[in-house]
C-alpha positions in Angstrom: 59.8 32.3 56.2 58.7 31.8 52.8 55.9 30.2 50.8 57.4 29.1 47.2 55.1 28.0 44.2 56.5 26.2 41.6 54.0 27.7 39.2 51.8 31.0 40.9 49.5 31.2 37.6 47.8 27.0 38.8 46.1 28.3 42.2 43.7 31.2 41.5 41.3 32.6 44.2 41.7 29.5 46.1 39.7 27.9 48.9 42.9 26.7 51.1 42.7 24.1 53.4 45.3 24.0 56.4 46.5 20.9 58.3 49.0 20.5 60.7 49.7 18.0 63.7 47.4 18.2 66.5 45.5 16.0 68.8 44.8 13.0 66.8 46.8 14.3 63.4 42.8 15.1 62.6 44.3 18.4 60.4 47.0 15.8 58.5 45.1 13.0 57.5 42.2 15.1 56.5 44.2 17.1 54.3 46.4 14.0 52.8 43.1 12.5 52.0 41.5 14.9 50.4 44.6 16.0 48.0 45.0 12.2 47.4 41.4 11.6 46.3 41.1 14.6 44.3 44.3 14.1 43.1 45.8 17.2 43.5 49.5 17.6 42.8 52.3 19.2 44.6 51.9 23.0 44.1 54.8 24.3 46.4 56.7 24.5 49.9 57.1 25.9 52.8 61.0 27.3 53.4 61.8 28.5 56.7 65.0 28.3 58.6 62.7 27.0 62.1 62.0 24.0 59.7 63.8 21.0 61.2 66.2 19.2 58.2 64.0 16.9 57.1 62.5 15.3 54.1 59.2 12.6 54.2 59.4 9.9 51.8 55.8 8.5 50.0 55.9 5.5 47.1 59.9 6.3 47.1 59.8 9.7 46.4 61.1 13.0 48.8 58.8 15.4 50.2 59.5 18.3 52.1 57.4 18.5 55.2 55.6 21.6 55.1 54.2 21.6 51.2 51.0 22.9 49.1 49.1 20.6 46.7 46.7 22.4 44.6 45.0 23.2 41.3 42.6 26.1 40.3 40.5 27.0 42.8 41.3 24.6 45.8 44.9 24.2 47.7 46.0 22.3 50.3 48.6 23.1 52.9 49.8 20.3 55.2 52.4 19.6 57.4 54.0 16.4 58.5 55.9 17.7 61.2 55.0 19.1 64.5 55.1 22.9 64.7 56.9 24.3 67.5 55.5 27.8 68.9 57.4 30.1 66.9 57.1 27.9 63.6 53.5 27.6 64.2 53.1 31.6 64.6 55.5 32.2 61.6 53.6 29.7 59.2 50.2 31.0 60.3 51.0 34.2 59.6 52.8 33.5 56.1 49.9 31.6 55.7 47.1 34.1 55.9 49.4 36.4 53.7 49.6 34.2 51.2 46.1 33.2 51.0 45.4 36.8 50.7 47.7 37.1 47.7 45.8 34.4 45.9 42.3 36.3 46.4 41.1 33.2 48.6 37.8 33.1 48.7 37.9 31.2 52.1 41.1 30.1 54.3 39.7 26.9 56.6 42.2 25.4 59.5 40.9 21.5 60.1 41.9 20.5 63.8 40.4 18.9 66.8 38.7 18.8 70.2 41.0 16.5 72.3 38.0 14.0 74.0 38.1 11.8 76.3 34.7 9.7 75.7 35.8 9.6 71.7 36.7 5.4 72.3 33.1 5.1 74.5 31.5 6.8 71.5 33.5 4.8 68.7 32.1 1.8 70.4 28.6 2.8 70.1 29.4 3.5 66.0 29.0 7.4 67.0 29.9 9.7 64.5 32.4 12.7 66.1 31.1 15.7 66.5 32.4 18.7 64.6 32.3 22.3 65.4 32.7 25.7 63.2 34.1 28.5 64.1 33.6 31.1 61.6 34.8 34.8 60.9 31.4 36.2 59.8 27.8 35.7 60.3 27.3 34.9 56.5 29.9 31.5 57.4 28.4 30.7 60.2 25.0 30.9 59.0 26.5 28.2 56.1 28.1 26.0 58.3 24.4 26.1 60.4 22.7 25.2 57.8 24.8 22.1 57.1 24.1 21.2 60.4 27.2 21.9 62.0 27.3 23.5 65.4 29.3 26.5 66.6 32.4 26.6 68.7 30.8 28.6 71.4 33.4 28.6 74.2 36.8 27.6 74.5 40.6 28.7 73.2 42.9 28.2 70.1 46.5 27.8 70.5 49.0 27.3 68.1 48.9 27.6 64.7 44.9 27.7 63.9 44.8 30.4 66.9 47.2 32.4 64.5 45.7 31.8 61.3 42.0 33.2 63.1 44.1 36.2 64.7 45.6 37.4 61.4 42.5 36.5 59.3 40.6 39.0 61.8 43.1 41.4 61.2 43.6 41.0 57.4 40.2 40.4 56.6 40.5 37.1 55.2 37.1 35.4 55.3 38.1 32.1 57.9 36.1 28.6 59.2 37.8 26.3 61.7 36.8 23.1 62.2 37.1 21.1 64.9 36.7 17.5 65.4 36.1 15.7 68.7 39.2 13.2 68.4 41.5 10.8 70.3 44.0 13.2 72.8 46.6 10.3 72.1 45.7 8.6 69.0 45.8 9.2 65.4 42.0 9.6 64.5 41.3 8.9 60.7 37.5 8.6 61.9 37.6 12.4 63.3 39.1 13.7 59.9 36.5 11.6 58.0 34.1 13.5 60.2 35.8 16.8 59.1 35.7 16.1 55.4 31.9 15.1 55.5 31.6 18.6 56.7 33.5 19.9 54.4 32.1 17.9 51.4 28.9 20.0 52.5 30.3 23.6 52.4 32.6 23.3 49.4 30.8 20.5 47.4 33.9 18.7 47.4 32.7 15.3 46.6 35.3 13.3 48.9 34.3 9.9 49.2 35.8 8.7 53.2 35.4 5.3 53.0 38.8 4.2 52.2 39.6 6.6 55.2 37.2 4.7 57.4 38.3 1.5 56.0 42.2 1.9 56.3 41.8 3.7 59.6 43.8 0.6 61.2 46.6 1.3 59.0 46.5 4.8 59.2 46.9 4.6 62.9 50.3 2.4 62.9 52.1 4.3 60.0 51.4 7.6 61.6 52.2 6.4 65.1 55.4 8.0 65.5 54.4 11.3 64.5 51.6 11.0 66.9 54.3 10.9 69.5 56.1 13.4 68.3 53.1 16.2 68.5 52.3 15.0 71.7 55.8 15.9 72.9 55.6 19.4 71.0 51.8 19.7 72.3 53.0 20.1 76.1 55.6 22.0 75.7 53.1 24.2 74.0 50.3 23.6 76.9 53.7 24.9 79.5 52.9 28.3 79.0 49.6 28.2 77.4 46.2 26.7 78.3 45.1 23.8 76.3 41.9 24.0 74.4 39.2 23.3 76.0 35.0 23.2 75.4 
């Protein structure tokens, strides 16, 4: 596996945000929306024999399914295809290695906690709860000051687990944000909740109004990816316990 940049000088000492498909597609939705709102150019892609032969089309333009968008001190790595276990491990390891070579200030994984009560909370107008897992006390104190609770008990699997483990091994500052999300449906509302936490942490200034307004359109557009992701997660859970709180 290799991360290929079109111009390695365009990104330097970045905050790296990672979003891949899991419950609610929270990471993929959030990463895509942030890149769109910040008008981040495509800066590279992931090359691997483990990636299925897929090209995704947006506005009549072909794109690699796992790619980098970014400029200066912000980089987003996002996937629009589910990641089977071997690909998840290789991607997580390569992303941390790349972040270290770019002198990354912070590596942030965006994921979710499948929450059966999400529908009821949505009907009551409650914002999805976001939890944070920080690699050190400084980061933990930072997110707590921003009103985000710590993820105290549970388990991570897949790409985000590898990001945490490899960050610990290589000394890469790491933060994982987990939003309560629909287990079976794309969840733009949960993605919006995570972005609000990122706004406080990184001072991104990303307005989530359009994301909330377009929730139904996004759910329809991404339902096929959600179905494939559920199948992939089911296979992974056959050998690994699922994330719990």
